[in-house]
C-alpha positions as CSV (number, residue, x, y, z in Angstrom):
1,X,77.1,-0.6,106.8
2,X,81.3,-0.3,106.5
3,X,82.8,0.7,109.2
4,X,85.5,2.4,107.1
5,X,85.3,3.8,103.5
6,X,88.8,4.9,101.9
7,X,87.7,7.5,99.3
8,X,90.6,7.9,96.3
9,X,90.3,9.9,93.3
10,X,91.7,9.2,90.1
11,X,92.1,11.2,86.8
12,X,94.2,9.5,84.1
13,X,96.2,7.1,86.5
14,X,96.2,3.4,85.0
15,X,99.8,2.7,86.2
16,X,98.7,2.9,89.2
17,X,95.2,2.1,89.7
18,X,96.1,-1.7,90.2
19,X,98.6,-1.2,92.7
20,X,97.1,1.6,94.8
21,X,93.8,-1.1,95.4
22,X,95.8,-4.2,96.0
23,X,97.9,-2.4,98.4
24,X,95.1,-0.1,99.8
25,X,93.1,-4.2,100.1
26,X,95.8,-6.3,101.6
27,X,95.9,-3.0,104.6
28,X,92.7,-2.9,105.4
29,X,92.0,-6.9,105.7
30,X,94.2,-6.0,108.5
31,X,92.3,-4.3,110.4
32,X,89.6,-6.5,111.4
33,X,86.7,-4.3,110.6
34,X,84.1,-4.0,108.2
35,X,85.5,-1.4,104.9
36,X,84.7,-0.9,100.8
37,X,86.9,1.0,99.3
38,X,85.0,3.9,97.3
39,X,87.6,4.9,93.7
40,X,86.4,8.2,92.0
41,X,86.7,8.3,88.3
42,X,87.2,12.3,87.5
43,X,87.0,11.9,83.8
44,X,90.3,10.3,82.5
45,X,90.6,9.6,78.9
46,X,93.4,6.8,79.9
47,X,92.4,3.0,80.8
48,X,91.5,3.9,84.5
49,X,87.7,3.4,84.6
50,X,88.6,0.0,82.5
51,X,90.1,-0.6,85.2
52,X,87.8,0.1,87.7
53,X,85.7,-1.1,86.5
54,X,87.3,-4.7,87.0
55,X,88.2,-4.4,89.9
56,X,84.8,-3.6,91.0
57,X,83.5,-6.9,89.1
58,X,85.7,-8.9,91.2
59,X,85.2,-7.3,94.5
60,X,81.9,-6.2,95.3
61,X,83.5,-3.7,99.1
62,X,84.7,-1.5,95.7
63,X,82.2,1.2,94.8
64,X,83.3,3.1,91.4
65,X,82.1,6.5,90.9
66,X,83.0,7.9,87.2
67,X,81.8,11.4,86.8
68,X,80.6,12.9,83.4
69,X,84.1,14.9,83.0
70,X,87.4,16.6,85.0
71,X,85.7,18.0,87.5
72,X,88.6,18.7,89.7
73,X,89.8,17.2,93.1
74,X,86.9,18.5,95.6
75,X,84.4,17.7,93.2
76,X,85.8,13.9,92.8
77,X,86.2,13.7,96.6
78,X,83.3,15.6,97.2
79,X,81.0,12.7,95.1
80,X,83.9,10.1,97.3
81,X,82.3,11.4,100.6
82,X,78.9,11.4,98.9
83,X,78.6,7.6,98.5
84,X,80.8,6.5,101.1
85,X,78.7,5.2,103.8
86,X,81.4,3.9,106.5
87,X,81.5,5.6,109.9
88,X,85.0,6.4,109.1
89,X,85.8,8.0,106.1
90,X,89.5,8.2,104.6
91,X,90.5,10.0,101.7
92,X,93.6,9.6,99.7
93,X,95.4,10.2,96.1
94,X,95.6,7.8,93.4
95,X,99.4,8.4,92.4
96,X,100.7,6.3,95.2
97,X,102.9,9.3,96.4
98,X,100.3,8.2,100.6
99,X,101.7,4.2,101.8
100,X,98.3,2.5,102.4
101,X,100.2,1.0,104.9
102,X,100.0,4.4,107.4
103,X,96.6,4.2,107.1
104,X,96.0,2.2,110.5
105,X,97.5,5.3,112.7
106,X,94.9,7.7,110.8
107,X,92.2,5.1,111.8
108,X,94.2,5.0,115.7
109,X,93.3,8.4,116.0
110,X,89.7,8.4,115.2
111,X,89.2,6.0,117.6
112,X,90.6,8.1,120.6
113,X,87.8,10.7,119.7
114,X,89.3,13.1,117.1
115,X,87.0,14.5,114.3
116,X,89.4,15.4,112.1
117,X,93.4,13.6,111.6
118,X,95.7,15.2,108.8
119,X,98.4,13.8,107.4
120,X,101.5,15.7,108.2
121,X,104.6,15.4,105.2
122,X,107.7,16.2,107.5
123,X,110.2,15.7,104.8
124,X,108.6,16.5,101.3
125,X,110.3,14.9,98.3
126,X,109.8,17.9,95.9
127,X,111.5,20.9,94.0
128,X,111.8,23.0,97.2
129,X,112.0,26.2,95.6
130,X,109.2,25.3,93.4
131,X,106.9,23.5,95.9
132,X,108.1,23.3,99.3
133,X,109.1,26.9,100.3
134,X,105.7,28.4,98.7
135,X,103.9,25.0,100.6
136,X,105.1,26.3,104.0
137,X,104.5,29.9,103.4
138,X,101.0,28.7,102.0
139,X,100.7,26.5,105.2
140,X,101.5,29.3,108.0
141,X,99.4,32.0,106.1
142,X,97.1,29.0,106.3
143,X,97.4,28.4,110.3
144,X,97.8,32.1,111.0
145,X,94.8,33.0,109.3
146,X,92.2,30.4,110.4
147,X,93.5,29.5,114.2
148,X,93.8,25.8,113.5
149,X,97.9,25.0,114.4
150,X,98.5,21.8,111.8
151,X,100.8,22.0,109.3
152,X,100.0,20.9,105.9
153,X,96.7,22.2,104.8
154,X,97.5,20.4,101.9
155,X,98.1,17.0,101.4
156,X,94.6,14.7,100.8
157,X,95.5,11.7,102.9
158,X,92.9,13.3,105.6
159,X,90.4,11.0,107.7
160,X,87.4,12.5,109.1
161,X,83.6,11.1,110.9
162,X,81.4,11.0,109.1
163,X,79.2,13.8,110.0
164,X,81.7,16.2,110.6
165,X,83.1,16.0,106.7
166,X,78.7,15.7,105.4
167,X,78.4,19.0,107.1
168,X,81.2,20.8,105.0
169,X,80.2,21.6,101.9
170,X,83.4,21.2,99.1
171,X,83.8,23.3,95.8
172,X,86.3,25.1,93.8
173,X,89.0,24.0,95.1
174,X,88.6,23.6,99.1
175,X,89.7,20.3,99.2
176,X,92.7,21.6,101.0
177,X,91.6,23.2,103.9
178,X,88.6,21.5,105.1
179,X,90.6,21.2,108.5
180,X,90.1,25.0,108.7
181,X,86.0,24.7,107.3
182,X,85.7,22.2,110.1
183,X,87.0,23.5,113.3
184,X,84.7,26.3,112.3
185,X,81.9,23.2,113.0
186,X,83.8,23.0,116.7
187,X,85.6,19.4,115.0
188,X,88.3,18.3,116.7
189,X,91.6,18.0,114.5
190,X,95.0,16.5,114.9
191,X,97.8,15.5,112.6
192,X,100.2,12.5,112.3
193,X,103.4,12.7,110.2
194,X,103.5,10.6,106.9
195,X,106.5,9.7,104.2
196,X,106.5,11.4,101.0
197,X,107.5,9.1,98.3
198,X,108.2,9.9,94.5
199,X,105.5,9.4,92.2
200,X,106.7,5.7,90.6
201,X,104.8,6.1,87.4
202,X,102.6,8.6,85.5
203,X,102.6,12.4,85.5
204,X,102.2,15.1,88.3
205,X,99.1,17.3,87.4
206,X,100.2,20.2,89.8
207,X,102.3,23.0,88.9
208,X,103.4,25.9,89.5
209,X,100.1,27.8,88.7
210,X,98.1,25.6,91.0
211,X,100.5,26.8,94.1
212,X,99.2,31.1,93.1
213,X,95.8,29.7,93.1
214,X,96.0,28.7,97.0
215,X,97.2,32.5,98.0
216,X,94.3,33.2,96.7
217,X,91.4,30.4,98.4
218,X,93.3,31.7,101.3
219,X,91.7,35.1,101.2
220,X,88.5,33.3,100.6
221,X,88.9,30.9,103.6
222,X,89.7,33.8,106.0
223,X,86.4,35.9,104.2
224,X,84.0,32.2,105.3
225,X,85.5,31.6,108.6
226,X,85.0,34.5,109.7
227,X,82.1,36.7,107.7
228,X,80.3,33.2,106.9
229,X,77.0,33.9,108.1
230,X,77.2,37.4,108.7
231,X,78.4,39.3,105.0
232,X,76.5,42.7,106.3
233,X,78.9,42.8,109.1
234,X,81.8,43.1,106.5
235,X,80.7,44.9,103.7
236,X,78.1,47.2,106.3
237,X,81.1,47.8,107.6
238,X,82.8,49.2,104.8
239,X,80.1,50.9,103.1
240,X,79.4,52.8,106.2
241,X,82.9,53.9,106.3
242,X,82.1,55.1,102.6
243,X,78.9,56.3,103.6
244,X,80.0,58.8,106.6
245,X,83.1,60.1,104.8
246,X,81.6,60.7,101.6
247,X,78.5,62.8,104.0
248,X,81.2,64.6,105.7
249,X,82.6,65.6,103.2
250,X,79.8,66.7,101.5
251,X,78.4,68.9,105.0
252,X,81.9,70.5,105.3
253,X,81.4,71.7,101.9
254,X,77.8,72.8,102.0
255,X,79.0,74.6,105.1
256,X,81.6,76.6,103.9
257,X,79.2,77.9,100.8
258,X,76.8,79.0,103.4
259,X,79.1,81.2,105.7
260,X,81.4,82.1,102.8
261,X,78.9,82.2,99.9
262,X,81.8,80.9,97.7
263,X,81.3,78.8,94.2
264,X,82.3,75.9,96.2
265,X,81.3,73.9,93.0
266,X,83.9,75.1,91.0
267,X,86.5,76.1,93.8
268,X,86.5,72.3,95.2
269,X,85.1,70.0,92.0
270,X,87.6,67.3,92.8
271,X,86.0,67.0,96.6
272,X,82.5,67.1,94.9
273,X,83.4,63.9,92.9
274,X,85.2,62.4,95.8
275,X,82.1,62.5,98.4
276,X,79.8,61.4,95.8
277,X,81.9,58.5,95.0
278,X,82.3,57.5,98.1
279,X,78.8,57.8,99.2
280,X,77.3,56.0,96.6
281,X,80.0,53.5,96.6
282,X,78.7,52.9,100.8
283,X,75.3,52.7,99.5
284,X,76.5,50.1,97.4
285,X,77.9,47.7,99.8
286,X,75.5,48.2,101.8
287,X,73.3,46.8,99.8
288,X,75.8,44.1,98.9
289,X,75.8,42.8,102.7
290,X,72.1,42.7,102.8
291,X,72.3,40.6,99.6
292,X,74.9,38.3,100.8
293,X,72.3,37.7,104.4
294,X,69.8,36.7,102.1
295,X,71.9,34.1,100.5
296,X,73.6,33.2,103.6
297,X,69.8,32.5,104.2
298,X,68.8,30.4,101.0
299,X,72.1,28.6,101.5
300,X,71.1,27.1,104.9
301,X,67.5,26.5,103.4
302,X,68.0,25.1,100.6
303,X,68.3,21.4,98.8
304,X,71.7,20.2,99.0
305,X,73.8,20.8,95.4
306,X,76.2,18.9,94.6
307,X,79.1,20.1,91.8
308,X,79.5,17.5,90.1
309,X,77.5,15.1,87.7
310,X,77.9,11.4,88.4
311,X,78.0,9.1,84.4
312,X,77.5,5.9,86.5
313,X,78.0,3.7,89.4
314,X,79.5,0.3,89.7
315,X,79.4,-2.4,92.2
316,X,79.5,-6.3,92.3
317,X,76.3,-8.2,93.5
318,X,77.2,-11.8,93.7
319,X,79.1,-12.5,91.2
320,X,77.8,-10.6,88.5
321,X,78.4,-6.1,88.1
322,X,75.1,-4.2,88.5
323,X,74.4,-0.8,87.6
324,X,73.5,1.0,90.9
325,X,72.1,4.0,89.2
């Protein structure tokens, strides 16, 4: 079993595949420890997979995972983590905006005893208004909501202990929030400054729309961190407020009717409607909380499900390429 696994997802990166492989291989060969390179093709439509296959044919340390379609970066990383066998796992992008020569700094922090080492793009080369400002706001909010005091949640360039990353379910676009999720499991986290060179070739897959999606993910993460194992505390609390408020209004209307004898339904019809809606909505929220509790129980007892579908896994054996699956 190798000591280190380097996981890199690719999507239409034919111009960068070979150069990234050469650079990562050169760095890891100087680390003086066993390693493997886990390259994930996330449904590329260009020659990315063909090049990865050629690399795997000549280097037995390379494992190529080909996904059936483009599942997204989070799922591609999940596929890489599931197929990695190293004691320590390093994840990075395949567009050469992460410098492989900085990998030893991550490994040194892991050796010190940290569970998660996150990269920090202290000096970013992105557009100031469209990328850097929204990123700073999102990172500040994430730090406040999660209680994890790091500067950069968004970068993929991170390193993990295998047992930590295996405990974190990845889906949607949650890869950028791995430190926050890991903190829920009690992981120790630190960060190291990294460079952020401009993309050398190819086209960026990120746009302004991705920034807006991050803010919705922040709400999800906040809910998960605080109520992941006790959803009834959240929905039940809101439901109880609704039921008590609606019940209070209904009791007041009943007392008013008994004491005055007036046609309360005619005089206070809007109050009747409000009371009914509050009671019904409150009961529904409590029911949602109970269903959430059942889902939590199911989550901790069900078999593992992957958010991706693998078409094939390629690794050279001896002098020939063989299909493992």
